[in-house]
C-alpha positions in Angstrom: -72.9 29.5 15.6 -74.1 33.1 15.0 -72.0 36.3 15.3 -73.1 39.8 15.7 -72.5 42.4 13.0 -69.8 44.2 14.9 -68.0 40.9 15.7 -68.0 39.8 12.1 -66.6 43.2 11.0 -63.7 42.9 13.6 -62.8 39.4 12.4 -62.8 40.6 8.8 -60.5 43.5 9.6 -58.2 41.3 11.7 -58.0 38.7 9.0 -57.2 41.4 6.4 -54.4 42.7 8.7 -52.9 39.3 9.0 -52.9 38.7 5.3 -51.3 42.1 4.7 -48.6 41.3 7.3 -47.9 37.9 5.7 -47.6 39.5 2.3 -45.2 42.1 3.6 -43.0 39.4 5.2 -43.0 37.4 2.0 -41.9 40.4 0.0 -39.1 41.2 2.5 -37.9 37.6 2.4 -37.9 37.6 -1.4 -35.9 40.8 -1.5 -33.4 39.4 1.1 -32.9 36.2 -1.0 -32.3 38.2 -4.2 -29.7 40.3 -2.4 -28.0 37.1 -1.1 -27.9 35.7 -4.6 -26.3 38.8 -6.0 -23.8 38.8 -3.1 -22.9 35.2 -3.9 -22.2 35.9 -7.6 -20.0 38.9 -6.6 -18.1 36.7 -4.2 -17.3 34.1 -6.9 -16.0 37.0 -9.0 -13.9 38.1 -6.0 -15.6 41.5 -5.9 -15.5 41.7 -2.1 -16.9 45.2 -1.8 -20.0 44.6 -3.8 -20.5 41.2 -2.2 -20.3 42.6 1.3 -22.8 45.4 0.5 -25.3 42.9 -0.8 -24.8 40.7 2.2 -25.2 43.7 4.6 -28.5 44.7 3.0 -29.8 41.2 3.1 -28.7 40.8 6.8 -30.6 44.0 7.8 -33.8 42.8 6.1 -33.4 39.3 7.7 -32.9 40.8 11.2 -35.9 43.1 10.9 -38.0 40.2 9.7 -36.7 37.9 12.5 -35.7 35.4 9.8 -32.9 33.3 11.4 -32.3 31.2 8.3 -31.6 34.1 6.0 -29.6 35.9 8.7 -27.4 32.8 9.0 -26.9 32.7 5.3 -26.0 36.4 5.2 -23.5 35.9 8.1 -22.0 33.0 6.2 -21.5 35.2 3.0 -19.9 38.0 5.1 -17.5 35.5 6.7 -16.5 34.1 3.3 -15.6 37.6 2.1 -13.5 38.4 5.1 -11.8 35.0 4.9 -10.9 35.4 1.3 -9.4 38.8 1.8 -7.3 37.9 4.9 -9.6 39.4 7.6 -9.5 36.2 9.5 -10.6 37.3 13.0 -13.6 39.1 11.5 -14.4 36.0 9.4 -14.5 33.8 12.5 -16.7 36.4 14.3 -19.3 36.3 11.6 -19.2 32.6 11.2 -19.9 32.2 14.9 -22.8 34.6 14.6 -24.1 32.6 11.7 -23.9 29.4 13.7 -25.9 30.9 16.6 -28.6 32.0 14.1 -28.5 28.6 12.2 -28.9 26.5 15.4 -32.3 28.3 16.0 -33.5 26.8 12.7 -34.1 23.2 11.5 -32.1 23.7 8.3 -29.1 21.3 8.4 -27.7 22.7 5.1 -26.7 26.1 6.4 -25.3 24.5 9.6 -23.2 22.2 7.4 -21.9 25.2 5.4 -21.1 27.3 8.4 -19.2 24.6 10.3 -17.2 23.7 7.2 -16.3 27.4 6.4 -15.3 28.1 10.0 -13.1 25.0 9.9 -11.5 26.3 6.7 -10.5 29.5 8.4 -8.9 27.7 11.3 -7.0 25.2 9.1 -6.2 26.9 5.9 -5.1 30.1 7.7 -3.1 27.9 10.2 -4.8 29.4 13.3 -6.0 26.3 15.2 -5.9 22.9 13.5 -7.6 21.1 16.4 -10.6 23.5 16.3 -10.6 23.2 12.5 -10.9 19.4 12.5 -13.6 19.5 15.2 -15.7 21.8 13.1 -15.1 19.8 9.9 -16.4 16.7 11.8 -19.5 18.7 12.9 -20.1 19.7 9.3 -19.9 16.0 8.2 -22.6 15.1 10.7 -25.1 17.5 9.1 -24.0 16.5 5.6 -24.7 12.9 6.3 -28.2 13.8 7.7 -28.8 15.5 4.3 -27.2 12.7 2.4 -25.3 15.5 0.6 -22.4 13.6 -1.0 -20.8 16.9 -2.3 -20.5 18.3 1.3 -19.5 15.0 2.7 -16.7 14.8 0.1 -15.4 18.3 0.7 -15.5 18.0 4.5 -13.8 14.6 4.5 -11.1 15.9 2.0 -10.5 18.9 4.2 -10.1 16.8 7.3 -7.4 14.8 5.5 -5.7 18.0 4.4 -5.7 19.3 8.0 -4.0 16.1 9.2 -1.4 16.5 6.4 -0.7 20.1 7.6 0.0 19.0 11.2 2.3 16.2 9.9 -0.1 13.2 10.6 0.0 11.8 7.0 -1.0 8.3 8.1 -4.4 9.5 9.5 -4.9 12.1 6.7 -4.5 9.7 3.8 -7.3 7.5 5.3 -9.8 10.5 5.0 -8.5 11.4 1.5 -8.9 7.8 0.2 -12.5 7.7 1.5 -13.6 10.2 -1.2 -11.0 9.7 -3.9 -13.2 7.5 -6.2 -16.2 9.9 -5.9 -14.1 13.0 -6.8 -12.3 11.3 -9.7 -15.7 10.3 -11.2 -17.4 13.7 -10.5 -17.3 16.8 -12.7 -16.5 19.3 -10.0 -13.3 21.2 -10.8 -12.6 22.6 -7.4 -12.8 19.1 -5.7 -10.4 17.7 -8.4 -7.9 20.4 -7.8 -8.1 19.9 -4.1 -7.8 16.1 -4.3 -4.7 16.1 -6.6 -2.9 18.9 -4.6 -3.4 16.9 -1.4 -2.2 13.6 -3.0 0.8 15.6 -4.3 1.6 16.7 -0.7 1.2 13.1 0.5 3.6 11.6 -2.0 6.0 14.5 -1.5 6.1 13.5 2.2 6.9 9.9 1.1 9.7 11.4 -1.1 8.0 9.8 -4.1 9.1 12.5 -6.6 7.3 11.1 -9.7 3.9 10.6 -8.1 4.0 14.0 -6.4 4.9 15.8 -9.6 2.2 13.8 -11.5 -0.6 15.0 -9.1 0.6 18.6 -9.1 0.5 18.6 -12.9 -2.9 17.0 -12.8 -4.2 19.7 -10.4 -2.9 22.4 -12.7 -4.5 20.7 -15.7 -7.9 21.9 -14.4 -6.8 25.6 -14.4 -8.1 26.3 -17.9 -11.4 24.5 -17.2 -12.6 27.2 -14.7 -12.6 30.9 -15.4 -14.3 31.7 -12.1 -12.0 33.9 -10.0 -12.6 31.7 -7.0 -11.2 28.7 -8.8 -8.1 30.8 -9.8 -7.4 31.4 -6.1 -7.1 27.5 -5.7 -4.8 27.4 -8.7 -2.6 30.1 -7.1 -2.1 28.0 -4.0 -1.2 25.0 -6.1 1.4 27.1 -8.0 3.0 28.0 -4.6 3.0 24.4 -3.4 4.5 23.2 -6.7 7.3 25.8 -6.4 8.1 24.6 -2.9 8.2 21.0 -4.2 10.7 21.8 -6.9 12.7 23.8 -4.4 12.9 20.8 -2.1 14.5 18.7 -5.0 16.8 21.7 -5.9 15.2 22.2 -9.3 15.5 25.9 -9.0 14.5 26.8 -12.6 11.0 25.1 -12.2 10.7 26.4 -8.6 11.2 30.0 -9.9 8.8 29.4 -12.8 5.9 28.3 -10.6 6.6 30.9 -8.0 6.3 33.6 -10.7 3.0 32.1 -11.8 1.8 32.1 -8.2 2.7 35.8 -7.7 1.2 36.8 -11.1 -2.1 35.1 -10.4 -2.2 36.3 -6.8 -1.7 39.9 -7.9 -4.4 39.6 -10.5 -6.9 38.2 -8.0 -6.2 40.3 -5.0 -5.3 43.7 -6.3 -5.2 46.8 -4.1 -8.5 48.2 -5.3 -10.3 45.0 -4.4 -8.7 44.8 -0.9 -9.5 48.5 -0.3 -13.1 47.9 -1.3 -13.4 45.0 1.1 -12.0 47.1 3.9 -14.4 50.0 3.2 -17.4 47.6 3.0 -16.2 46.0 6.2 -16.0 49.3 8.0 -19.5 50.2 6.8 -20.8 46.8 8.0 -19.2 47.4 11.4 -20.7 50.9 11.5 -24.2 49.5 10.9 -23.6 46.9 13.7 -22.6 49.7 16.1 -25.7 51.7 15.2 -27.8 48.7 15.9 -26.1 48.3 19.3 -26.6 52.1 20.1 -30.3 51.8 19.2 -30.6 48.9 21.7 -28.7 50.8 24.4 -30.9 53.9 23.9 -34.1 51.8 24.1 -32.8 50.3 27.4 -31.9 53.7 28.7 -35.4 55.1 28.0 -37.0 52.1 29.7 -34.7 52.6 32.6 -35.6 56.3 33.0 -39.3 55.4 32.9 -38.9 52.9 35.6 -37.1 55.5 37.8 -40.0 58.0 37.3 -42.5 55.4 38.4 -40.6 54.3 41.5 -38.3 56.7 43.4 -37.2 53.9 45.7 -35.4 52.2 42.8 -33.0 55.2 42.7 -31.9 54.5 46.3 -31.6 50.8 45.6 -29.5 51.6 42.5 -27.2 53.9 44.6 -26.7 51.1 47.0 -25.9 48.7 44.2 -23.5 51.1 42.6 -21.7 51.7 45.8 -21.4 47.9 46.3 -20.1 47.6 42.7 -17.6 50.3 43.3 -16.3 48.5 46.4 -16.2 45.3 44.5 -14.4 47.1 41.7 -11.9 48.5 44.1 -11.4 45.0 45.5 -11.0 43.6 42.0 -8.4 46.2 41.1 -6.5 45.5 44.2 -6.6 41.7 43.6 -5.7 42.3 39.9 -2.6 44.1 41.0 -1.6 41.3 43.3 -2.4 38.8 40.5 -0.2 40.8 38.1 2.7 40.6 40.5 2.2 36.8 40.9 1.9 36.4 37.2 5.2 38.2 36.7 6.9 35.8 39.1 5.3 32.9 37.4 6.4 34.1 34.0 10.0 34.4 35.2 9.8 30.9 36.7 8.4 29.6 33.5 11.1 31.3 31.5 13.7 29.7 33.8 12.1 26.3 33.4 12.0 26.7 29.6 15.7 27.6 29.6 16.5 24.5 31.7 14.4 22.4 29.4 16.2 23.6 26.3 19.6 22.9 28.1 18.4 19.4 29.0 17.3 18.7 25.4 20.6 20.1 24.1 22.5 17.8 26.5 20.4 14.8 25.4 21.2 15.6 21.8 24.9 15.9 22.6 24.8 12.6 24.5 23.1 10.9 21.5 25.7 12.2 19.1 28.5 11.2 21.4 27.2 7.6 21.8 26.7 7.3 18.1 30.2 8.6 17.3 31.9 6.4 20.0 30.0 3.4 18.7 31.1 4.0 15.1 34.7 4.8 15.9 35.1 1.6 18.1 33.2 -0.8 15.8 35.2 0.1 12.7 38.6 -1.0 14.1 37.0 -3.9 16.0 35.8 -5.2 12.6 39.4 -5.3 11.5 40.7 -7.0 14.7 38.0 -9.7 14.7 38.3 -10.2 10.9 42.1 -10.4 10.8 42.0 -12.9 13.7 39.6 -15.1 11.8 41.8 -14.9 8.7 44.9 -15.9 10.6 43.1 -18.8 12.1 41.8 -19.9 8.7 45.2 -19.6 7.0 47.4 -20.9 9.8 45.6 -24.0 11.2 48.7 -24.7 13.3 47.8 -21.6 15.4 44.2 -22.6 16.1 45.1 -23.6 19.7 47.3 -20.5 20.3 46.3 -18.9 23.6 47.5 -15.5 22.3 45.1 -15.5 19.3 42.2 -16.8 21.5 42.9 -14.0 24.0 43.0 -11.4 21.2 39.7 -12.6 19.7 38.0 -12.8 23.1 39.3 -9.4 24.1 38.0 -7.8 20.9 34.6 -9.5 21.2 34.4 -8.5 24.9 35.2 -4.9 24.0 32.4 -5.0 21.4 30.0 -6.3 24.0 30.9 -3.3 26.3 30.1 -0.9 23.4 26.9 -2.8 22.8 26.1 -2.6 26.6 26.3 1.2 26.5 24.2 1.4 23.3 21.6 -1.0 24.7 21.0 1.1 27.9 20.7 4.2 25.7 18.3 2.6 23.3 16.0 1.3 26.1 16.0 4.7 27.8 15.0 6.3 24.5 12.3 3.6 23.8 14.1 2.5 20.6 14.1 -1.3 21.3 11.3 -3.4 19.8 11.1 -7.1 20.7 11.1 -9.7 17.9 8.7 -12.7 17.8 10.5 -16.0 17.1 9.3 -19.5 17.8 11.8 -21.6 19.8 12.2 -24.3 22.5 13.0 -22.7 25.9 14.7 -25.9 27.3 17.0 -26.1 24.3 17.9 -22.5 24.5 18.8 -22.7 28.2 20.9 -25.8 27.6 22.8 -23.9 24.8 23.5 -21.0 27.2 24.6 -23.3 29.9 27.0 -25.1 27.6 28.4 -21.8 26.2 29.2 -20.6 29.7 31.1 -23.8 30.6 34.5 -22.2 30.0 33.7 -19.4 32.6 32.6 -22.1 35.1 35.8 -24.0 34.7 37.9 -20.9 35.4 36.6 -20.7 39.0 36.1 -24.5 39.4 32.2 -24.1 39.4 29.4 -26.4 38.1 26.2 -25.4 36.4 22.9 -27.2 36.9 19.6 -26.8 35.0 16.2 -27.8 36.6 13.4 -27.5 34.0 9.7 -28.0 34.6 8.4 -30.5 32.1 4.9 -28.9 32.0 6.3 -25.8 30.3 5.1 -25.7 26.6 7.7 -27.0 24.1 7.3 -24.0 21.7 7.0 -20.4 22.8 7.0 -17.1 21.0 9.4 -14.4 22.2 12.6 -12.5 21.5 15.1 -15.3 21.8 18.2 -13.0 21.4 17.3 -10.6 24.1 16.1 -13.3 26.4 19.4 -15.1 26.0 21.2 -11.8 26.8 19.3 -11.7 30.1 20.3 -15.2 31.1 23.9 -14.8 29.9 24.4 -11.7 32.0 22.8 -13.2 35.1 24.6 -16.6 34.9 28.0 -15.3 34.0 27.7 -12.8 36.9 26.9 -15.6 39.3 29.8 -17.7 38.0 32.1 -14.7 38.2 31.5 -14.2 42.0 31.4 -17.9 42.9 34.5 -20.1 43.5 34.5 -23.9 44.0 30.7 -23.8 44.0 27.7 -24.2 41.8 25.1 -22.2 40.0 21.6 -23.6 39.5 19.1 -22.4 36.8 15.5 -23.2 37.6 12.5 -22.8 35.2 8.9 -23.5 36.5 5.5 -22.9 35.0 3.6 -20.4 37.3 0.2 -20.3 35.5 -1.4 -20.5 32.1 -4.1 -18.0 31.1 -5.5 -18.2 27.6 -2.6 -18.1 25.1 -0.2 -16.7 27.7 1.9 -18.6 30.2 3.9 -17.2 33.1 7.3 -18.8 33.8 9.4 -18.2 36.9 13.1 -18.4 36.5 15.7 -18.6 39.4 19.5 -18.2 39.1 20.9 -19.4 42.4 24.6 -19.4 43.4 26.5 -20.1 46.6 29.1 -17.3 46.0 30.2 -14.3 48.1 26.7 -12.7 48.2 25.8 -9.0 48.4 25.6 -6.9 51.6 22.1 -5.6 52.6 23.3 -2.0 52.2 24.4 -2.6 48.6 21.4 -4.6 47.3 19.3 -1.5 46.3 22.2 -0.3 44.0 22.9 -3.5 42.0 20.6 -2.5 39.1 22.0 1.1 38.9 24.1 2.1 35.9 27.9 2.0 36.1 27.8 0.4 39.6 29.9 -2.7 40.5 29.4 -3.6 44.2 32.4 -6.0 44.3 35.5 -5.5 42.2 38.1 -8.4 42.2 41.7 -7.6 41.7 42.0 -9.4 38.4 38.6 -8.0 37.1 39.8 -5.2 34.8 36.9 -5.6 32.4 33.2 -4.5 32.6 31.1 -1.4 32.6 28.8 -2.1 35.5 25.9 -2.2 33.0 25.1 -5.9 32.9 22.4 -5.9 35.6 21.0 -2.5 34.5 20.4 -4.0 31.0 18.9 -7.1 32.6 16.4 -5.1 34.6 15.4 -2.9 31.6 15.1 -5.9 29.3 12.9 -7.8 31.8 10.6 -4.7 31.9 10.5 -4.8 28.1 9.1 -8.4 28.4 6.5 -7.1 30.9 8.2 -9.2 33.5 9.4 -8.6 37.1 12.8 -9.2 38.7 13.7 -9.7 42.4 17.0 -10.2 44.3 17.7 -12.1 47.5 21.3 -12.3 48.9 23.3 -12.9 52.0 27.0 -12.3 52.4 29.1 -15.5 52.2 26.0 -17.6 51.6 24.9 -16.8 48.1 22.5 -14.9 45.8 19.2 -15.8 44.2 17.7 -13.7 41.4 14.1 -14.5 40.5 12.3 -13.5 37.2 8.7 -13.9 36.2 8.1 -13.4 32.5 5.0 -14.0 30.4 5.3 -15.8 27.0 2.9 -16.3 24.1 2.0 -19.9 23.3 -0.8 -19.5 20.8 -0.5 -22.6 18.5 -2.1 -20.8 15.6 0.5 -18.0 15.7 3.3 -20.6 16.1 2.1 -22.5 13.0 2.0 -19.2 11.0 5.5 -18.2 12.0 6.9 -21.6 11.2 5.1 -21.7 7.9 6.7 -18.3 6.9 10.2 -19.6 7.6 11.9 -19.9 4.2 13.9 -23.1 3.8 16.9 -22.7 1.4 17.0 -25.7 -0.9 18.8 -24.0 -3.8 22.1 -25.2 -5.1 25.2 -23.2 -4.4 26.7 -20.9 -7.0 29.4 -18.2 -7.2 28.3 -14.6 -6.7 30.0 -11.4 -8.0 30.3 -8.7 -5.4 31.3 -5.0 -5.6 32.8 -3.8 -2.3 32.8 0.0 -1.8 35.1 0.6 1.3 37.7 3.2 2.0 39.4 1.6 5.1 42.4 -0.5 3.9 42.3 -3.0 6.8 38.5 -3.5 6.3 39.1 -4.0 2.5 41.6 -6.8 3.3 39.2 -8.5 5.9 36.2 -8.3 3.6 38.1 -9.6 0.5 39.4 -12.6 2.5 36.0 -13.3 4.0 34.3 -13.3 0.6 37.0 -15.1 -1.4 37.4 -17.9 1.3 33.7 -18.6 0.7 33.9 -18.7 -3.1 32.7 -15.1 -3.8 34.2 -13.1 -6.7 34.8 -9.5 -5.6 36.1 -6.1 -6.8 37.0 -3.5 -4.3 36.9 0.3 -4.7 37.7 3.0 -2.1 35.2 5.7 -3.0 31.7 6.2 -4.5 32.8 7.9 -7.7 35.0 5.0 -8.7 32.1 2.6 -8.0 29.8 4.6 -10.3 32.4 4.4 -13.1 32.9 0.7 -12.6 29.1 0.0 -12.6 28.9 1.7 -16.1 31.2 -1.0 -17.4 30.3 -4.1 -15.4 27.3 -5.7 -13.6 27.4 -7.4 -10.2 25.1 -9.7 -8.2 25.3 -7.4 -5.1 27.0 -4.2 -3.9 28.4 -4.0 -0.3 28.4 -0.3 0.5 30.3 1.4 3.4 28.5 4.5 4.6 31.1 6.7 6.2 33.5 7.5 3.3 35.4 10.6 2.1 34.4 12.6 -1.1 30.9 11.1 -1.2 29.3 9.0 1.5 27.4 5.7 1.0 23.9 7.3 1.0 24.7 9.7 -1.8 26.5 7.1 -3.8 23.4 4.8 -3.5 21.1 7.5 -4.7 23.3 8.2 -7.7 23.3 4.4 -8.5 19.5 4.3 -8.4 19.2 7.5 -10.5 21.1 5.6 -13.2 18.4 3.0 -13.2 20.7 0.3 -11.7 18.6 -2.1 -9.6 21.5 -4.3 -8.2 20.8 -5.0 -4.5 22.7 -2.7 -2.2 23.6 -3.9 1.3 25.0 -1.2 3.6 27.9 -2.4 5.7 28.4 0.1 8.5 29.6 0.6 12.0 26.6 3.0 12.7 23.7 1.6 14.7 21.0 0.4 12.4 18.1 2.2 14.0 19.9 5.6 13.8 20.2 5.5 10.0 17.0 3.7 8.9 15.4 6.9 7.5 18.4 7.6 5.4 18.6 4.0 4.3 15.0 4.1 2.9 15.6 7.5 1.3 18.7 6.2 -0.5 16.8 3.0 -1.6 19.3 0.7 0.0 18.0 -2.8 0.4 19.4 -3.9 3.8 21.9 -3.1 6.5 24.7 -5.2 8.2 26.3 -3.7 11.3 30.1 -4.2 11.8 31.5 -6.4 13.2 29.1 -9.1 12.0 28.7 -12.8 11.8 29.9 -13.9 8.3 27.0 -16.4 8.0 24.5 -13.6 8.5 26.1 -11.6 5.7 26.1 -14.6 3.3 22.4 -15.2 4.1 21.5 -11.6 3.4 23.4 -11.6 0.1 21.8 -14.9 -1.0 18.3 -13.7 0.0 18.4 -10.6 -2.3 20.4 -12.2 -5.2 18.3 -15.3 -5.5 15.1 -13.2 -5.2 
């Protein structure tokens, strides 16, 4: 194809113009990169003023050159400087600008950096941990695209650290463990410091003093390996955390030592001149931003005036629009005032609700403390009553048929059951009850319950019948104790309000689905029945619909506990009754029948085939009656025991003599059982410690673990259970 002479000259000129423009852009890009590099070096030296000046110059060149990638990098460096010198809101602002610019590019690296750095501000500065974790996870996505193990490692480690800070240590340690091997085999000092300081926080949470101290010291061992100022800022944070660690364990000398190191290094890194320089550079940066905005506004104003000159009608239209806007503004102001009034009312209502909530929480706390105190104060003397009754029966066989002793023992156990009723209702309401999984035969269990309630049936001349469906599986998995509690409550209640009659217990298989089977139970009596008007109240707390003249016992909690227990089993309960005809209570409860699980549970049951031997026991108990009961109980079963009435005496005795097991009371004067156990463990004594207490077990489990106590027995207890626990730990 042929071109004319003029055409060829034009093409030659245009091509030359393009080449010159490309060369100019390349030079600007090169200069911007050099400025960014210098800014990064200044940042690592924590020279904030110089770093911000370089970043500002690079940003201006990038914006003029429409280079989104370099602009994003400049915004990132500015954000880093503001973050390092505690200008957090500005840091977030520039990181957000950087992300907007980065998303216009296909460079995943800068996106990864910006999301991670933005997450650091939210988390390390304790602004918004939820946003921080979200941004870390976005950064990990881009790091995985790049296959950048370094960025993946730091982001994952930071996610774990964020979860630690909000108290979710179980989730956090999963993230930390993902990158632990990589960091330990890598040469990066910053990552090693961060890993070990996070592991120290985790073990500190677990109250593992030795491992926490080990990782803090390991983190500090890298202090001399990095002279870069930026690494020193990490070491400064580790000093502060280490100081708080020693403060927790009351090692005030070391706590003060590391706090002084933290303050000294912090003052060295962030001196007044550096902070002042950052603020000045920041103001200059904001001034340049304002100038750019003014230039844009002036350009828009000029274009606006030119359009007005070209078309006069536009002025009229603008006047109409302005008038409309003014009317809207007036309406907005008026509505805003109304909203302000409504908001004021809402704030007051919210404050009232908050006050009411605090009062309710305070009342709940007081209730919890009261129930715990009543439980302890009643169980302690009950242990003495039940124990002494057993001792009298053992030592005076001629009194075994004494109605007075039987009444005494029954009354004490009944009183204990009332205390347990109150605690059970409280525990269920507070979601503190967890069902156990035990393999047992349902027919045998119902037969046992039926036989155990025979003496109640005789009292009112009643008979008990059991009708059991033969298709029900022989072995089921469930909580046998709490299931028995349900039936004992229901059957004893039916016997109580039936005279010269009968109570029938029915169990029928409803359906089988997979490894679950649903069984319907019915407890039917021909007693006095319940009036229609009262039937809705029978499951309420502290309600007894019928009260017989000789019925001086009972809290009115039996059916309340039954209903709540049935709900724990994911079952349902219904009541049908007619006055002077009788009552029928129906339950439908699902049970696990998986044969594989049944075999596993049976396989894990330990059969004791060892020969009997004598055990030496140290009893730490301040109550004289309880000392007498415990001594008799142990000596009658061939245990050799020494008894002391306080923790200090126990510590002295353990210096001279060793024992197979220690029975430790918790509530003692001078020094309680928890503190005594801690001192025993600090001496390196590994003798099994079993807490014998009237406190509810679930209330003290955290303190039990902290004191390194092996197990808990709640007073009053079954002697056989105590001996099993002792044998388990001693023989192990």
